C-alpha positions in Angstrom: -12.5 -15.0 -32.9 -15.1 -12.1 -32.4 -16.2 -14.4 -29.3 -12.9 -14.8 -27.9 -11.9 -11.2 -28.4 -14.7 -10.2 -26.5 -14.2 -12.8 -23.6 -10.8 -11.2 -23.1 -12.1 -7.8 -23.2 -14.8 -8.8 -20.1 -11.8 -10.7 -18.2 -10.1 -7.5 -18.3 -12.8 -5.1 -17.8 -13.9 -7.3 -14.6 -10.4 -7.0 -12.9 -10.2 -4.6 -9.9 -7.3 -2.7 -11.1 -9.6 -2.2 -14.5 -9.8 1.8 -14.7 -12.4 2.8 -18.0 -10.6 6.4 -17.6 -7.5 4.8 -18.2 -5.3 5.2 -21.9 -5.2 2.3 -24.4 -1.0 2.4 -23.3 -2.1 2.7 -19.7 -3.7 -0.5 -20.0 -1.5 -1.9 -21.9 1.6 -1.5 -19.7 -0.3 -3.2 -17.0 -1.8 -5.9 -18.7 1.7 -6.8 -20.7 3.7 -8.8 -18.4 1.0 -10.9 -17.2 0.3 -11.4 -20.7 3.4 -12.5 -21.4 3.5 -14.9 -18.8 0.2 -16.5 -19.9 2.1 -17.1 -23.5 5.3 -18.4 -21.9 3.8 -20.9 -19.5 0.9 -21.8 -21.8 2.8 -21.8 -25.4 6.2 -23.0 -25.0 5.6 -26.5 -23.7 4.6 -27.0 -27.4 8.0 -25.8 -29.0 10.7 -28.6 -29.3 13.6 -25.8 -29.2 13.2 -24.5 -25.5 15.5 -21.8 -26.2 12.3 -20.1 -27.9 10.6 -17.1 -25.9 7.5 -16.6 -27.5 5.9 -13.0 -27.2 1.9 -12.3 -27.5 2.9 -10.6 -30.9 4.7 -14.1 -32.1 0.9 -15.7 -31.7 -0.2 -13.4 -34.6 3.1 -14.7 -36.5 2.3 -18.3 -36.0 -1.6 -17.7 -36.7 -0.8 -15.7 -40.4 1.3 -19.0 -40.7 -1.2 -21.6 -40.1 -3.8 -20.1 -42.1 -1.4 -19.4 -45.1 -0.6 -22.8 -45.2 -3.9 -24.4 -44.6 -6.0 -22.2 -46.3 -3.7 -21.4 -49.4 -1.8 -24.5 -49.5 1.3 -21.3 -49.7 0.0 -19.8 -52.9 0.9 -16.6 -53.4 3.2 -14.2 -51.2 3.3 -15.0 -47.6 3.8 -11.2 -46.7 0.7 -10.2 -48.8 -1.5 -12.5 -47.2 -0.5 -12.0 -43.8 -0.8 -7.8 -44.3 -4.4 -8.6 -45.7 -5.2 -11.3 -42.8 -3.9 -8.9 -40.1 -4.9 -6.0 -41.1 -1.7 -3.9 -42.2 -2.8 -2.1 -45.2 -2.6 1.6 -46.9 -4.2 3.9 -49.4 -2.1 4.0 -52.7 -1.5 8.2 -53.2 -1.7 7.2 -57.1 -5.1 5.3 -57.5 -6.4 5.6 -54.2 -7.0 1.9 -53.7 -6.1 0.0 -50.8 -3.5 -2.3 -50.8 -1.6 -4.7 -48.4 1.3 -2.9 -46.2 4.1 -6.1 -47.1 6.6 -3.9 -45.1 5.3 -4.4 -42.2 4.4 -8.0 -43.0 7.6 -8.8 -43.3 8.0 -9.0 -39.8 5.4 -11.9 -39.6 7.9 -14.0 -41.8 9.3 -16.0 -38.7 7.9 -19.3 -38.3 7.7 -22.5 -40.6 5.3 -25.6 -40.9 7.1 -28.5 -40.9 5.8 -32.1 -41.1 
């Protein structure tokens, strides 16, 4: 995963339109449509229902679902697992402990594994 992230970052940095002085938002705006197009072209063919349009964020949802299914065999709360896996957490004001942000992770409960 780390190598893949480095590959994506290097790919973007080597584009002639890349400007290191741009903000993250500006870069995000530039790359949003090409990324959506790449996701659509490469992932929609695996879906049986062609009416589903995947977004790049859906890939995170699919990843969380697959990991929960394969690594935990669906034991425990999906939202707590997804929050931990994908880095959604907060620090409790009462105990000071880091807790999974299950409210944010509820949006990840979109896909199901079927046999």
